[in-house]
C-alpha positions as CSV (number, residue, x, y, z in Angstrom):
1,M,-13.9,24.2,21.3
2,V,-10.7,25.7,22.5
3,K,-9.4,25.5,26.0
4,G,-6.2,26.9,27.5
5,G,-4.4,27.4,30.8
6,S,-1.4,26.2,32.7
7,D,-0.6,23.1,34.7
8,E,1.5,22.4,37.8
9,D,4.6,21.6,35.6
10,E,5.1,25.3,34.7
11,L,3.7,24.5,31.2
12,A,1.1,26.5,29.3
13,Y,-1.3,24.6,27.2
14,V,-4.0,25.0,24.6
15,S,-6.3,22.3,23.4
16,V,-8.5,22.3,20.3
17,I,-11.4,19.8,20.5
18,D,-13.5,19.0,17.5
19,S,-16.5,16.7,16.9
20,G,-15.5,15.4,13.5
21,G,-15.4,11.7,14.2
22,G,-11.9,11.6,15.7
23,V,-8.7,10.1,14.3
24,P,-8.6,6.4,13.3
25,D,-6.7,4.6,16.1
26,A,-4.2,3.2,13.5
27,D,-3.3,6.8,12.6
28,L,-2.7,8.3,16.0
29,E,1.0,7.4,16.2
30,R,1.8,8.7,12.7
31,I,-0.5,11.7,12.3
32,F,2.4,14.2,12.9
33,D,4.7,12.5,10.4
34,V,5.8,14.4,7.3
35,A,3.6,13.6,4.2
36,Y,1.4,11.2,6.2
37,H,-2.1,10.7,4.9
38,S,-4.6,8.5,6.6
39,D,-7.8,7.6,4.7
40,P,-7.6,9.4,1.3
41,S,-11.4,10.0,1.4
42,R,-10.9,12.1,4.6
43,T,-8.4,14.5,3.0
44,A,-9.0,17.6,0.9
45,G,-5.9,17.1,-1.2
46,G,-3.3,18.5,1.2
47,A,0.4,17.6,1.1
48,G,0.4,16.1,4.6
49,L,2.6,18.9,6.0
50,G,0.4,20.9,8.3
51,L,0.6,18.8,11.5
52,A,4.3,18.0,10.9
53,I,5.0,21.7,10.6
54,A,2.9,22.4,13.8
55,R,5.0,19.7,15.6
56,G,8.2,21.4,14.4
57,F,7.2,24.8,15.7
58,V,6.1,23.4,19.1
59,E,9.3,21.4,19.5
60,A,11.4,24.4,18.6
61,H,9.8,26.1,21.6
62,H,10.7,23.1,23.8
63,G,7.2,21.8,24.0
64,W,5.1,19.0,22.5
65,I,1.9,18.4,20.7
66,T,-0.4,15.4,21.3
67,V,-3.6,14.0,19.9
68,C,-6.3,11.7,21.4
69,N,-9.8,10.8,20.6
70,E,-12.4,12.1,23.0
71,N,-16.2,12.1,23.0
72,G,-16.6,11.4,19.3
73,G,-13.9,13.9,18.2
74,A,-10.2,14.6,18.4
75,R,-8.4,16.7,21.0
76,F,-5.1,18.3,19.9
77,T,-3.1,19.7,22.8
78,V,0.0,21.9,22.6
79,R,2.2,22.3,25.8
80,I,5.1,24.7,26.0
81,P,7.1,26.1,28.9
82,K,5.7,29.3,30.4
83,E,9.2,30.7,30.8
84,P,11.9,30.8,28.0
85,V,14.3,27.9,28.0
86,A,17.9,28.8,28.0
């Protein structure tokens, strides 16, 4: 499921919510680190760059990306300013 909108802080957001079992609690703090892999049985052989690159793009636009477990899945949320930052 994908949700989007804006909040009272002049930020736009988009959340992607899956039902794939969530992220192990021990991995939540490191999931955006370059080359980080959690449980090897859960990966399809990637280099561990995707979420680190996503974080870099979001931060370059003065925003942030978060992850949390919710209802048996994971919710990834990106928040960026609605107006350009000078």
